[in-house]
N, C-alpha and C positions, 0 to 999 in steps of 0.2 A: 634296448635300442638307444644308440648314442644320439647326441644332439645333432650330429652331422648326418644322421640317417633320415629317412623320410619321416614325415609328420610335422606337426607345428613346433616351432621353437618354444622352449619353456620360458615363462616370464621370470624376471629376476628383479629384486628390489634395488632402489637407489637411494643413497643417503648423501646429502650435501656435506661437504667437509666442514667440520666444526673448528672454528678458530676461537680459542678461549678469550681473545681480546675483543671479539664482537659483542655488542650488547644483545640481550635477548629480545625477540620480537614482541611487539605490544600485544597485550591480551585482547581477546575479542569479547565485547559485552553486547548482548542483543539489545535493541532499542526498547525502551519502556513506554508506557502510555503518555507520560509527561513529555516525552521527546517527540510526540506526533506533531504534524503540521497544525498551526493555529486554526481554531474553528472559525468559519465564516461569520461575519457580522449578521445579526438578525435582520430580516427584511422589515423595512419601515411600514407601519400600518397606514393604509391609504385613508385620507380624510374623506369621511362620508357625511360631513356636517352640512350646514346651510350653504356655505360657499360652493361646495361641490354641486349641491342641488341647483343653485342659481346658475352655475355654469352649464349644467345639463339643460336647464330650461332655455337658456340663451341659445344653445346649439340647436335644440329642437325648433325654436322659433325661427332661427335663421334658415333651417332646412325646409320648414313648412312654408314660410314666406307669407302665408295668408292668415296667421293667427291674430285674433283680435286683442286689443288692449285689455278688454274685460277678462279674457281667458288668463292672461299673464297675471292680472291683478288677483284673481281667485287662487292661482297656484302659489303666489307669494303670501297670501293671507292678508293682504292690505285692503282696507275698506275705503279706498279712494279711487277716483277715476284716473286713468292715465292722462298725463298732461305733457307728454314728451313733445319736442318740437317737430318730430317727424310723424306723419300721419300713417295710420295702419289701413289695411284693406278689410273693413268690416264685412263687405260683400265679396264673394269670390271674384278673382281678377277677371274672369270671363264674363261676369255680370256687371262690371263697372258701368255706371250710368243707367242701368236698368231700374226704372222707377219701382217696379213691383218687387225686385230683390231688395232695394234700399228700404222700401216701406216695411217689408217683412222683417228685416234685420233691426230697424231702429224704432218702429212703433212701440215695442214693449218698454222703451226707455223714455217715453213721453206720457205725461199724465194730464188729466183735466183738473183744474183748480176751481173751487167754489168758495168765495169769500163772502161772509155775511157782514154787511155794513149797517150803520145806524139808520140809513135811509133806503135800504134795498140790498141788492147782492151784486157781486162782480164775478164774471166767468172769465177764466184765462187758462193758460197752459203752463207746463213746467217740464224741465228736463232732469231725469234722474242722473246723478253723478256719483252715487255710491250705493252698494248693495244694501246698506242699512237704512236707506231712505232719505238721503240728502237730495234736495230738489232746488235747482236754480230757476228763477222766474224773474219777471219784471217787478220792480218795486211798486209800480202803479197798479198791478193786479191785486196785491194784498195790502196796499196802503190803507190804514184806518180800519182794518178788518177786526171785528169782534170775535170771530171764529173762522177757521179755515178747514175745508175738507178737500181731499184729493182722491181721485179715482184712477186706478191703473188700467192698462189696456185689457186686462183679464176680468175687469169689472169689480175688483176689490176696492173698498172704500176705506180711507184712513183719515184720522184727525191729524192735523199738522200744526206745528208751532213755528213761529218766526225765530230763526237763529240770528240773522243779521241782515241789515239793509244798507244800501248805499244809493241815496236818491240822486247823487251827483252823476251816477252812471245808470240810473234807472234799473238797478239790480237788487235782488233779494235772494236769501237762502232760507229755505224752510226745511223742517225735518218731519217725516212721517212717523207717527208714534206706533211702536210695535211692529215695524216693517223689517223684513229680512229676506235675503235671497233675491232681491230685485236686480234687474239687469241695467248697469250703468251705461250711459252713452259713451262712445269714444270721442273725446274732445280733440279736434283737429288743429290746424294751424292756419289762421285767417290771413297771415302775411303772405301765404302762397296763392291766395285766391286771385283770379284774373277775370277781367270783364269778359263775358261770354261763356264762362264756366257753367255747366249744368248744375242746377240745385233742386232740392226737394224740400218742401215745407210740410211739417206735421204738427197739428195742434187740434184745438177743439172750438172751431168757430161756431158761435151761437149755440154752444153746448153740444155740438155734434162731435163726440169724442173720436179721436184717431183719424181725422180728416187729412188726406194727403193731396197736395198739389205740387206742380213742378213748373220750372221755368229756367231762367238763366240769371247770372249776375249782370245787372244792367249798368252799375257804376260803383265806384269805391270812394271812400272818404267823404261821404256826403255829411255836411254839418246839419244835424237834426237837433232841434231845440224842443225839450219837453218840460212840462210843469213838474215842480217838486212840491206843490201845494196839495195836500190830501183832499181838500174840498173840491179842487178842480177835477180830480179823478172820479170822485163820487158824484159829481154833479153833471156828468156828461152822458146821461142815459145808460148807466151801467146796470140798471135793473133789467129784467127780462132778457137774460141771455148774453149780457156783456155789451159794453158800450164803446163809444168812440173816444179813444184817448187823444186829447188835444196835443198837437205838436206844431212846430214852426219850421218852415224850410224856405230858403231863398227870400227871407224877409216877409213871408206871408204866413198867416195862421190857417191851420187846417183842423177840421173836426171840432171847432170851438176855440175860444180864446185861451191861451196858455196861462194867462194871469201874470202877476208881477214876479213870482218866484219860479225861476226856470234854470235849466242846465242844458249844456250843449255837448254832444258827443259825435264822433266820427262813425258813420254807419255804412253798412253794405246795402246798396239798393238792389232790389230784385223785382222781376215781373211775375214771380210765382204768386198765385192768388192768395192774399191774406185778408181775413175778415175779422170783425169783432169776435174776440175769444181766442184768436191766434197768438195774442200777446204772451210772451214767455215760452212759446214753443220753439221747436228746433228748425234751423235752416241747415241743410245737410249737403255735403258735396257728393260727387259721383262715386266715391269709394265708401260712403256710409259714415263719414266723420262729421260731427257737428262743427260748423264753421261760424255760426251766429245764433243769437237769441232774438227771435222776431219781436219787434217792439212797437212799430207804428205803421199805419196804412193811410193812404189818402182816399177820401171819398169826397165827391162834389158837395158843395154847400147845400144843395137841395137835399141830397141823401143824408147828410150828417145831422139834419134837423130831427130825424127819427131813426133810431138805431135799427129798427126792424126793416127799414128800407135801404140801409147802408150796404154797400158792396164794393168789392175790389175793382179797380180800373187799371191794375198792373203797376201801381206805385207803392211798393212796400219797402220797409227798412228794418235792418237787423243789427243788433250790437255785435261787433266782431268777437269771436270766441277768445282771441288773445286778450282782450279787455277783461273778459270774464275770468280767465285763468289768473291774471295778475291781481284780481280783486278777491279771489277765493280765501286767502289767508285772513284778510280783514273781515270778511263775512263770517267765517268760521269762528273768529275770535269774539263774535257777538256784537260787533260794532252796529249801531243803529243811528244812521244819520240821513 
């Protein structure tokens, strides 16, 4: 059957004409491994060190919004109380101003102090500022003490040593021996305090550990003058459960003569009930932050003649916590003045 007859046409080959003057085509070489695309750069290892941890902690704190300064302190491993300018919410936001919630949160951070003197004993209070047992109190509570004992809210008793004192501010720092895992108070910001703010006082009046009272801020920047003479503190009925620390206000002497050696500081005035033994304890705001260290109370001249009859009439004074924070470095350095 010819090609013109039925069926498929037969294939035929085709060759391009060859011109002897044309150059030969380039040879084909398959790509090798070295000609492959460059390998991608290795991924950088993410930093999982302390900086990343702190950033994560900050994010968590911002999300929660109610974390305490104590919790952040424990996460970072630092043995100091938070002293940031902004206050935290130690109690839940919904419990702000609730005296029971404030008492439950802050009472573990307040201790009773017993100082043995050459002529008796002195009872006062103190505020825990580090988990290792640093306690802020009034200088007049431990002034002239031969030995110091402190009892925490859970009933444990510790021997304490004086770290530093500042009689010009009526402040002292003591350290509990062998203490660990204590709950530091959150130190607030007294510059934000306003007249009429709700406050809670916690201390050990007449040796009654963990006594809680409440009231308001009655006034700010009161000039209170106290004695810096050790004999004054010891001679004002400090035996039998704590005595009346002499102070001066408005040109008048209260609870005894302050003597010739005195110092004056600006105080927060409160009507929260303060009694002998409250000295060195905490004055706390509605969010559970310490805004002052209770330091002086007024009793009528008839009451102050006998400490057992003394009682609060709603005129109490506290050293602002901003003063305490500014003095901490000096106290921790062991200054004793």
